[in-house]
N, C-alpha and C positions, 0 to 999 in steps of 0.2 A: 415286747412289752409296752403297753400303751402308757402315755404320759398321765400322770395323776391329774384329773380334772376337778378344778376347785370352783365352788360357787361361793360368792361373798354376799353377806347380808350386812348393811350398814345404814346408819342414820346421820352421821356426822362428817368430819373431815376425811376420815380414812387414813390417817397418818401411817398406821401399821401396814396398810395395803401397799404403801410405797416401798417399804422394806422387802415385800414379797415380790413386787414387780421388779425392783432392782436386781434381786437375786436371780430371777428367771432370765432377765436381759443380760446378765453377766454369765449366764450358763452355769451357775453355781447350783441351781435347782432345776431338777427334771420334772416340771409341772407346767400346767397352763391354767390361767384364770379364765374359765369359760363364760362367766357372766358375774356382774355386780348388780345387785337389786337393792333399792332404797324405798323406804316408806315415806321419805321426805323428798319433795320435788327439787328443793334447792340444796340438797346435801352435796358438800364438795366431793364426797367419795364418787359420785357419778362423774364430775368433771375429770377427776383423776383417771378414772377408767377410760373416758373419752380420749384423753390426751394420749394414751397408750394403746388406742385401737382396740380396747376390750369392750365386748358386747355388754351393754348396760340398760337397766330399766327401772323407771319409777313406777310403783304399783300403789295406786291411791287407796288407802284403807277406807275412805269414805264411800267407795263403790261397793263396799261389802257389809252385809248385815251383822256378821259375827267374826270373831277372831279365827274360828274354825274354817269359815269360808275363805277368808283372806290367805290363811296358811295352806289351804287346799290348792289355791292358785299358785302359791309359791312352789309348793311340791310338784305341781304339774310341769312348771317351767324347768325346775331343777332336773326332773326326771327326763324331759326332752332333751336336756343338755348332757344327759348321762353323767351327772355329777357324782364324784367318788367321795368328796369331802366338803362339808359345808362349814365356812368360817364366819363367826359373828365378830365384826369389828365395830365396836360403838353402835350395836343395834339396840335401839331403845324400845323394843317390843318384846313381850313374854311370848314365847312360842307355844302353840297349842300342843296338848299332849299327843294328839293323832300325828302331828308333824314329827315330834320327837321320836315316836314310836317307829314311824316309817323310815327314818334315817338314824336309827339306833347306832350309837357308837361311831357316827359319821359326822357328828356336829361338835365343833369345839369353839370355845368362847375364851377371849383373853380378857382378864379382869385386872384393873390397875391397883391391886393390893396383894399382899400375901395372905390369901384366904386361909382360915376363915375370918380373918380381920376385915372390917368394912364389907362384909357381903351385902349384896342387894343395893350397893350405893353407886352413884355415878362418879366419874373420874374427878371433875373439879372439886366436888364435895370431898372426896377421899384425900386429895393432895392438901386441901385446905386444913383438914383434920390432922393429917400427919404433921404439918407445920405448927398448928395450934397446940398439939399434945406434946410437942418437942421430941417426937420419936427420932431415934438415930438411925433407923433403917426402915425401908419400905421396899416395894418391888412390884412384881406382877405374877399372876397365876394363869396358866393355861389349863383348862379343864374341859371334860366332855360335858355336854349339856344333857341334863335330865329334868324331870318335872319340877324338881325342887331348885329354885333359883340359886345359882352360885354354890351348889352343894354336889355337883357331879364329880366323878373320880378325877383327881388332880393328875395331869400329865407331867407338868414341870413348873417349877417356880424359879425366879431369878431375883436376887436381892440387890438393891442399890443403897449406897450410904446417903445419909441426910446430914447436912453440916448446918451449924447455927446460922450461917448467912444465906442459906437457901431460901428462896421464895416458893410459893405454891406453884408458880409458873416453872421455875427451874427444876422443882421436884418432877413436875409433869413431863418435862423434856427428858429427864434421865430415865424415868419409868417408860416412856414411849420408845426409847432407844432399846431398853431391855425387852420390851414387848416384841419388837421387830426381830431381835436376835432369837427369842424363844419360839416365835412362830415359824421362822425359817427352819430352825433346827427341828422342830416337830414335824413340819411338812415333809422333810427328808425322811425321818424315821417312818412316818405314816405311809409314804409312797413305797417304802421297802418292807412293808408289813412288820415292822418292828415294835409297834405299839399294840398291845392286846389288853383286854379288860377281863380279869378273873375275879370272880366273887366281889364285884364292885370296886376292885382296886386296879390300877393301871400298872402293868409290867412292861418295862422296855427291854427288848431282847438285844443282846450283845451282837 
């Protein structure tokens, strides 16, 4: 059985990528990260990949006339790498419908809230709102990517408690820790064909 081949798309620091790398290096996860691609030249996620000897690429959106053309290039690279699973980690671009179709039920995104709360919003914004609204819990959601942003079938969620003395920064740290845990767990399930989508809902097989 071949190891699950992962392709990562990211635009930021890629903190969650570290959790996956650590699990692979500790042999807790039977998978390999075949490539990390960013649309931002100075995204730290590329540095993170380099540090661990993972193939990485910056693909400049300015070189493409449309989102479709850009995503076509992404798809080409991912197919050359024989990617089984595409993970979005802080990826700040909306994927073209043609790309989503091509990798249907093979693209997952980690979102820094308990969806449907704060759908379509970025992490700093979300944690700030959680703090300002005085919410007592927040968390993260891992879901399949569909054409409707942050509305794809939910794979799993993990809650974290929020305390009065928490700052948006400390909330972010807790949520990111939860995100790493959820991603590693889901990758294990995915690599064992334990995650299926039926009638638009996720079933996790025992």
